[in-house]
Every structure is written in structure tokens, then in C-alpha cells.
C-alpha positions in Angstrom: 126.5 156.7 -219.2 126.3 153.4 -217.3 124.9 153.7 -213.8 127.0 152.6 -210.9 124.5 150.2 -209.4 124.2 149.7 -205.6 127.8 150.0 -204.8 127.2 152.9 -202.5 124.0 151.5 -200.9 125.4 148.6 -199.0 126.0 145.7 -201.5 129.6 146.4 -202.3 130.3 146.6 -198.6 129.5 142.9 -198.4 132.6 142.0 -200.3 130.8 140.5 -203.3 131.9 142.7 -206.1 134.7 140.4 -207.1 133.0 137.1 -206.5 131.5 134.7 -208.9 128.8 134.7 -211.5 126.4 131.8 -211.4 123.0 131.2 -212.8 119.8 129.5 -211.9 116.1 130.2 -212.5 112.7 131.6 -211.9 109.3 130.1 -212.3 105.7 130.7 -213.1 103.0 130.4 -215.8 102.3 132.2 -218.9 99.3 133.6 -220.6 99.4 131.5 -223.8 101.1 134.4 -225.6 97.9 135.6 -227.3 96.0 137.9 -224.9 97.9 139.9 -222.4 94.9 140.4 -220.2 95.5 139.0 -216.7 93.6 138.7 -213.5 94.9 140.8 -210.7 96.1 139.5 -207.4 92.9 140.6 -205.8 90.9 138.6 -208.3 89.9 141.6 -210.4 90.7 141.4 -214.1 93.5 143.5 -215.3 92.9 145.2 -218.7 95.3 145.8 -221.5 95.2 149.6 -220.7 96.0 149.0 -217.0 99.0 146.7 -218.0 100.2 149.5 -220.3 100.1 152.0 -217.5 102.0 149.7 -215.2 104.9 148.8 -217.5 107.8 148.7 -215.1 110.6 149.8 -217.6 114.3 150.1 -216.7 117.0 147.5 -216.8 115.8 143.9 -216.7 117.9 140.8 -215.5 116.4 137.4 -216.3 117.8 134.4 -214.4 116.9 130.9 -215.5 118.5 127.9 -213.9 115.4 125.7 -214.5 116.0 122.6 -216.6 112.2 122.1 -217.2 111.7 121.6 -220.9 109.2 124.5 -221.1 111.6 126.9 -219.4 114.3 125.9 -221.9 111.9 126.4 -224.8 110.9 129.8 -223.4 114.5 131.0 -223.0 115.6 129.7 -226.4 112.6 131.5 -228.0 113.6 134.7 -226.3 117.1 134.6 -227.6 115.8 133.8 -231.1 113.6 136.9 -230.7 116.6 139.1 -230.1 116.8 139.2 -226.3 120.5 139.1 -225.4 121.5 136.0 -223.5 124.6 134.4 -222.0 124.7 130.6 -221.3 126.8 129.9 -218.2 129.1 126.8 -218.0 129.5 124.4 -215.1 132.7 126.1 -214.1 130.8 129.4 -213.8 128.1 128.1 -211.5 129.8 125.4 -209.5 133.0 127.3 -208.6 133.3 130.2 -206.2 134.2 132.6 -208.9 133.0 133.1 -212.5 135.3 133.7 -215.4 136.0 137.4 -215.4 135.2 137.6 -219.2 131.7 136.3 -218.6 131.0 138.7 -215.8 132.2 141.7 -217.8 130.1 140.5 -220.8 127.0 140.4 -218.5 127.6 143.9 -217.2 128.3 145.3 -220.7 125.1 143.6 -222.1 123.0 145.2 -219.4 124.4 148.6 -219.9 124.2 148.5 -223.6 120.9 146.6 -224.2 118.9 147.2 -220.9 118.0 143.5 -220.7 120.0 140.3 -220.2 119.0 136.6 -219.9 121.4 134.4 -217.9 120.8 130.7 -218.1 122.6 127.6 -217.2 121.4 125.2 -220.0 120.1 125.3 -223.5 118.9 121.6 -223.4 118.2 118.9 -220.8 121.2 117.0 -222.3 123.5 119.4 -220.6 122.4 118.4 -217.1 124.8 115.4 -217.2 127.7 117.8 -217.7 126.8 119.6 -214.5 126.5 116.3 -212.6 129.9 115.1 -213.9 131.6 118.4 -213.1 130.1 118.6 -209.6 131.1 115.0 -208.9 134.7 115.7 -210.0 134.8 118.6 -207.5 133.2 116.5 -204.7 130.2 118.8 -204.6 127.5 117.0 -202.6 124.5 119.1 -203.5 124.9 120.5 -207.0 121.4 122.1 -207.0 122.1 123.9 -203.8 125.5 125.1 -205.0 123.9 126.5 -208.2 121.1 128.3 -206.2 123.6 129.9 -203.8 125.8 131.1 -206.7 122.9 132.5 -208.5 122.3 134.9 -205.6 125.9 135.9 -205.8 125.6 136.6 -209.5 122.6 138.9 -209.0 124.3 140.7 -206.1 127.5 141.2 -208.1 125.7 142.6 -211.1 123.7 144.9 -208.9 126.9 146.4 -207.6 127.8 147.3 -211.1 124.4 148.1 -212.7 121.1 149.6 -211.4 118.8 146.7 -212.1 115.1 147.6 -212.0 113.4 144.3 -212.8 114.4 140.7 -211.8 112.6 137.9 -213.7 113.3 134.6 -212.0 112.5 131.0 -213.2 112.5 128.3 -210.5 111.8 128.1 -206.8 115.3 127.0 -205.7 116.9 129.8 -207.7 114.5 132.3 -206.2 115.4 131.2 -202.7 119.1 131.5 -203.4 118.6 135.1 -204.7 116.4 136.1 -201.8 119.0 134.8 -199.3 122.0 136.5 -201.0 120.2 139.8 -201.3 118.9 139.8 -197.7 115.3 140.2 -198.8 113.0 139.9 -195.8 109.7 140.3 -197.6 107.9 140.8 -200.9 104.8 143.0 -201.6 102.6 141.5 -204.3 101.5 144.3 -206.7 99.7 142.8 -209.7 99.9 140.0 -212.4 101.9 141.0 -215.4 100.5 137.9 -217.2 97.9 135.4 -216.0 99.4 133.5 -213.0 102.7 135.5 -213.1 102.9 138.1 -210.3 105.1 141.2 -210.0 106.1 142.0 -206.5 108.0 144.9 -205.0 111.2 144.2 -203.1 113.7 146.4 -201.3 117.4 145.7 -201.7 120.0 147.9 -199.9 117.3 150.6 -199.5 116.3 150.6 -203.2 112.9 149.4 -204.4 112.8 147.2 -207.4 110.4 144.7 -209.2 110.5 140.9 -208.9 108.6 138.8 -211.4 108.5 135.1 -210.5 107.5 132.2 -212.8 107.4 128.4 -212.1 109.7 126.4 -214.4 107.0 124.6 -216.4 104.5 127.4 -216.5 103.4 129.1 -219.8 104.2 128.5 -223.4 107.1 129.2 -225.7 106.3 132.9 -226.0 105.9 133.6 -222.3 109.3 135.1 -221.6 109.2 137.2 -224.8 105.8 138.6 -223.6 107.2 139.3 -220.1 110.1 141.3 -221.5 107.8 143.1 -223.9 105.7 144.3 -221.0 108.8 146.2 -219.6 108.7 148.2 -222.8 112.0 146.8 -224.1 112.3 146.3 -227.9 115.3 144.9 -229.8 117.7 147.4 -231.3 117.5 147.7 -235.0 
């Protein structure tokens, strides 16, 4: 049975349940995809056994608004590997509200598959589409608009679904999410892959995991490796 998210813990009370769905990104560096042995945040090497013991589990939402070529390759590889994904359109991320069909699809994917990748682009060629759409709507700072709407997306989804892990590509996106969720601090826990930290955050009284990765960090397999660490496997 789908969980009801944080609707009773303060998020729904902010009037965001019916607002838009927008996407942007997270950032960091990968491990090269070959050896999931990282170095802990205290400089002590993290073994494969320790990583296995620390698998976060639960529902995972991945947000990528980065247009860095490596980020795009990582997200495309993830979808090719079976990770469910939705590519948002300019009207989804540059307007105040997302298309209802897109939002419901995102909720359904999270409830059914336990993981979802939301991204704004599949190639750098689509950046021009966003510029043209933003200009036609007299939007002065397109990147800022996308970042702010990204935070709304995450909050809206958390009203509907209990999300345990956020994976975010891109600094601007991360700032937008932090602002919308009212996060006042992050507690670094350990590195899930070399150079990619997992931190604890508290949202509406509930603790969850935040994994951050810089846009150009890692290799094509990095996102697949990150999702695998949560214990998720594609359904047969």
C-alpha cells in the first residue's frame, strides 16, 4: 500500500500539494564504476563490507537538472539500465504548475518501483528550448526559476510519498531544494562512493538521506552505482 508521505508532518500545511513539478540537479564525483570502496569523511577508508552494512534502502528520488555532459551521460545510462525516469519539459519547470499527468506519473513510479529519476534534459541540444521558452515568458533568470521549481517538485512528491533518499546533481538545484524544504543543516555521515557524501537531513521532523554529486563528477556508471548501493534492483 502506498505510504502517505509527509502530509501529516507539516509539508501539506504549506499549500504545496497542488503546486508544480519542476526538475533540476545534483552534483558530485563517481568512483569510476569499478571498485565501490570509498574513503570516509574522516579520511578513513570505507570497506565493501561497511558499505553493504550502510545501504540506506527505501524509496529513492533522483533529481538532475544539470546540463553537464557527464551528468547527461550518467542519467541516460541509468535509464538504459532499467532505472525508471521522467524527462520534464520547459513548461513543467518554467511555469508555476506542472502538468497533472506528469506529477501523477512521478508519484505512481515511486510507489511502484521505489526509485525515480527526474531530469530536465537528455542532451545539451535541449538547452536552447529552455532559453526560448523562458524568453517567451519574460523569465529573467531561467536557472533560478528551474532551481526554485525543483524544490517545489521535491516537496510536492514528499507530501504524497515517503521518500527516504534524495540524490541531487548540481549545486543550484541543491540550493533550491534546501530552500523549499526548509533544511537548516546537514550532518555528513559517510561517502557512498569516492567523493560522493551521504548526509542526514531532517524535513518536517523526519530524518532522511541526502546524496550530493557535482554535475561533472564520476563516469557513465556512477548513478547506476549509487542507486545499486540503496539495494534497489530492476524488476524482472
